[in-house]
N, C-alpha and C positions, 0 to 999 in steps of 0.2 A: 103710253107707258113703255119704256124700254126695259127688257128683261135679260139678265145674265143667267145662263143655264150652266150648272156645274155637274160634272160626272167624275166623282173622286174614286180612283182605284187605290190599291195598296201601295203602288209606287208611281202613280201618275195622277194628273188632274187634266181632264179635257174641259174646255169651256167654249161657249158660243154666246155672242151678244146679238139680241134680236130687236129690230125696230118693229114693234107690234102694230104701229099705225099702218105699215105696209106689209106686215107678216113676212118680213125678210130678214135673213141672217146677214149682218153687216161685218161680222168678224168672227173668226174661230181660231182657237189655239190649243196648244198642248204643252204641259210641263211634265217631263218624264225623268225616270230614274231618281225619284225622291229618296233621300237617305244616302245617296252616294256622293262622292266628291267630284264627279264629272256629270252632274245633272245638266239638263238643257231645257230651253223653253222657246216657243215660237208662236207667232200670230200671223194670220193671213187675213187681209181685209177685202171686202167686196170691191173696193176701188183699186185693187191691185197692189197695194202696199203691204210689205211683210217685214217683220223684224225677227231676228234670231238671237238668242243668248246661249252660250255654250260654256262647258267646264265650270258651271256654277256650283256652289255648295248650297244645296237645298235640303236641310235636315228634316223638314216636316211639312205637313200640309199647309200650315199657317204661312210659312215662307213661300210655298208654291203659289198659294192664292194671292198673296201680296204681290208676287212677280206677275201673275196674270193680270191683276188690276193695273200694275205699272205699265205693262205692255199695251193695255187698252188706252192708257193715257198717252204713252209715247207715240202710238200710231195715230193719235188724233180722233179715235172713236168716241172718247169721252174727255171732258176737261176735269171733272171731279165726280165723286160718288153720288152727288145729288141728282145726277142724270140717270142713275139706276133706280128704276121703280120697284124692282123686286128681284130676288134670286131664287131660281127653281133648282131643286136638287133631285137627280135621279137616285132613287133608293131601290135596291133589288128586292128586298124581302119585307113585306108589310103583313104577311100572314093573314089571319082573319080579323085583325084589329082595324084595318083600314079598307073601306070600300069607296073612298074618294080621296083626292089630294088633301093634305092637311097643312094648315098654317103652323109653323114649327113653334113649339113651346117646350117647357120642361117635360111634360107628359109624353109628347111625341118623341122627344129624344130618348127618354127612358125606355119606351117601347121598341125603338130601333135597336137600342143596346141589348134589350132582353131577347130580341130575335136573332142576335148574332150567331148562335149555334146553328141556325138554319141556313145562314149564308156567311160563313166565317171569313171568306175572302173578300166579301163585298160590304156587308153592313158596318163593320168597324171603320172601314175606310170612308164610306159614305158619311158616317157620323163625324169623323175627323174633319171632313170638308165642311160640314154644317157648323161645327164649333169654331172653325177658323174664320168662316164668313161672319159669324155673329161677333167675334172678337174684333175683326178688322173693320167691319161696317155695321155697327150695332143698331143703327137707325133704319136699316133697310129690312123690310119683311122678307122672311125666308119661307119657302113652301116645299114640302116633301111630296114628290110624285112617285108612287110605288109601281114597280113593274107588275105587281100582283093584283092591282086594282081591277083591271079589266076581266080577270078570271074569277072574281068574287061572285059572278052570276052563275057559275057552274053548280048544278044541283048536287046534293049530298051523295046520291047514288053514283055520280060520276067522279067526285073528288075523294070519296072514302076508299081506303084499302081494306081488304078482307083480313085484317089482323085483329087481335084482341082489342075491343073498343077502348080499353083504358089507354092504349098507345095514343089514341087521338085525344082523349081527355087530359092525360098527364103530360104528354110530350109533343102535342100538336102535329102528330104524324097524319098527313093528308096531302092531296095534290094541291099545289099552289100555282104551278106554272111559272113562266117567265116571258120576257119580250112582250108583255101585255100592252105597253104603250105603242109599240110598233104594230101589233095586230089591230089595235083600236084605230090607229091612224090610217092604215091602208084599207081597212074595211069601210070606214066612213068615206074616204076618198073614192073607193070603188063604187059605192052607192051613188055618190054625186055624179061620177063620170057616166054611169049607166042610167042616170036620171030616175033612180028608184028611191022611194022613201026608206030611210035607214031602218025604221021600226018594222019594215016588212022584208028586209034584205037578208037573204041566206047566202053564206059564202064559206069557202074553205081557204084560209090564209096560210101561206107558207113563208115563214121568216127563215131564210136559208143562208148560212154563212159558216164560220168556224164553229159557232154554236147555232143550233137550228131547232125550230119548233113549229108545230102545225096546230091550228086552232079551228074549231067548228063554230060558226056564227049563225045563230038562228034568230030571226027578227031583231037584228041589231045587238044581240047579247051573246056573249061567249058561253057555250054550253059544254065544251070540253076542250082540252089542250094536251099536247103530247108530253111536255115536261111535267115532272111530278113534285115530290117533296123538295127535290133539288133539280138543277138543270141537267142532270145526268140521264134521266129517263127519256124515252122516246125514240126518235129516229137516229140513225148513225150520224156522227158529226166528225169534225176534223180530227180531234184527239179523244173524243168521248165515245164509249161503246154503245150508248143508247140502251134500250131495254134488252135484258138478257135473263136467262134462267138464274134466279138468285142463288140456287144451290151450287152454281159454279164457284161462288166465293169460298164457302167452307171446303169444297172439294179441292180447290187449288191450295188452300191453306194446309190441308192434310197431306197432299201428295208432293207439294213443292216447297213447303215450309214458309210461305208468305204469311204475314199477319194482316189484320184488318186495315191498318194504316197503309201498308204496302199495296193492298188491293185497291184502296181508295185512290191512290196516286196513279196506279196502272189504269184503272177504268176511266179516270178523268183526263189524264195527260199522255198516256202512252197507247191508247186504243184507237177506235174509229178508223178513219182512212190511214192515219199514221201507223197504227198497229198492223194493218193488213199489207200495206205496200211501201211504208217508209216515207210517205209524204202526206201532210195534213192539208195542204192547199190544193184545191181541185185543179188549178191551172197546172201545177206540177204533176198531178195524177194524169192529166191529159198528155203531158209531155212523155211521161213514162209509157202510157198506152201507145202513143205514136211510135215509140221506140221498141214496141213489141214485148213489153214486160207483162206477163200473164197476171201477176198479182195486182198490178195497177188496174187492169181490165176487171178483175174480180172485185176490187174495192169499188170501182165505179158502178158495176152492176149491183152490188150489195146496197149502195146508197140509193140508186134509182128504185130498187125493189122496196126498200124500207119506206120511202116517200110514197110510192104508189099504194102500198098496203095501208098506210095511214089515211091517205085520201079516200080509199075504198071504204074503210071503216067509218069515216065521218060522213061519206055519202049515204051509207046505210042508215046512220043515225038521223041525218037531216031529211032525207027523202026528196026534198027539192033543193037544188043548188043553183043560185043565180050566177055565181062567178067563182072561178078558181083564181087566186091572186098570188103571184110570185113577188117576193121582195127580199131584201138583204143582198149581201155581196154575191152569192151564188144565184139567188133568184133573179136578180136584176141583170147579171152580166155573163150568164152561162147558157147561151142558146142551145148548144148541143145537149146539155143536161135537160133543159126544158123540153126539147123535142123528144128525147127518150122517155121522159115521164109521160108526156101527153099521148104518145103513140100507144102506150099500154093502157090508156084510159078511153080509147075510142068507143068501146062498147057501152060506156055510160053516157056518151054524148059529148065528149071533149075532143074537139078537132081544132088544130091550129094551122095557120097559113105559114109555110116555111119562109117565105120572103119577109113577111112581117116579123117573124121570130128572129131572123138574122140581123135586123136593124136594131141599133141601140141609140135612141134619141135622148136618153137621160130624163125623159118625162113619162107620164102615164101613157100607156099604149095598149090597144086591144089586139091580141094576137090571133083572135078567133077566125076560123074559116067561116065562109058565108053561111053554111048550113049547120054550124055547131049549135047543139042544144044548150050547152053551158058555155058562157063567155070565159075566156082566159085572158087575164090582165097582168101586165107588169107595172107595178107601182113603186117608185123609189120611196123608201121609208124616210121619215123625218121625225125621229123621236124627240129631238131637241125642240123643234117647233111645237110639237104636241105638249111638251113639258112647259114651254113658255106660255102657251095659251092657257093651260091648266093653272099656271101660276097667276096669271092676270085674273082669271075667273075667281080663284080662291081668295086673292087679296081683295077684290071688289066685294065679294060676299061677306068678308070678315073685317072690312075696313073700320067699322065702328068699334071692333073689339081689339084692334091692334094697340097694345100698350108700348109705345116706343121707349118709355123710361125703363120698363121691365126688360125690353130687348137689350138695352145697354148694360144690363146686369148679368147677362148670361156668361 
């Protein structure tokens, strides 16, 4: 079964086509600047072939996905849609409605729409992608894979906030986390790599990029994660402040005249590394550091400290840690950052080999020094493959229930 994976953003659609017999991505593409008069699209295939379209009028997601399918055909990846066995959609927010991937029907779409206030930048766009696929290819089963699924095993004492309980009952205020598919993928791959049974595997996983989160995995289940109701909570990120004293918000509103909407934008888009030193990309922060800029050094040290502190907290919660796993753009590609983090964790048994750390093979690698009590791994994440695998499993489990006639009516 070949699977098309769709990740619909507010102004873009990312897509990957997977050959599930070989568990390989054979094509990936991007449609961007949807809604503009100068939108563009591209596809790159495993065989080296690529196609680009530029200065297109792409008014909506339906047109974008139609172009994506056309690019798959033009590049020779597929001849027609009968070769697509299923479409998997990345959905950011499933709240506590979903603890597993779901075959998409009217009820699933209604719940995704209902949860839009919890992910206003993501769920509406995700839903637009779903509806477009159902319209363009009504006979193909669609599956929703939620970022929040892996975190549904977090116990109530860890996901609840100490606010009036009615906030949880009426408004669904609790910790949901994000990047769940990535944390699940790298933790399962880590257990396999170390030849440990996943149900006995304890790990701390670090998905580090422009958006970053840390998760504690106990016996193969997530028991805590750093992001909260939204992806703002937790460690410092590229443009997000992470966890702060919440009283800062009304204080700044009083003394500087900002309103709640202003503060939301500032905390999500103008803070983090960007707010401290004017650069959100860690590579540019490095450049500024090398140029002697003290605020860049400060931003780097703040990031390292926030990650170390989170690892320390999860080490205390887990007691036994088999592996520390780095993934994401920073986690996979920033050896200087990894070195700084791990040096500060030597007292809990984390030691890495500098030579191993400096190499980037693009594959799973063990950075640990020979005598390290806790293994340190770098595992390239592959959320799209995980979504494709979940899509196949969900379609197989629900094959007898798929009403193709009803699909064509959505």
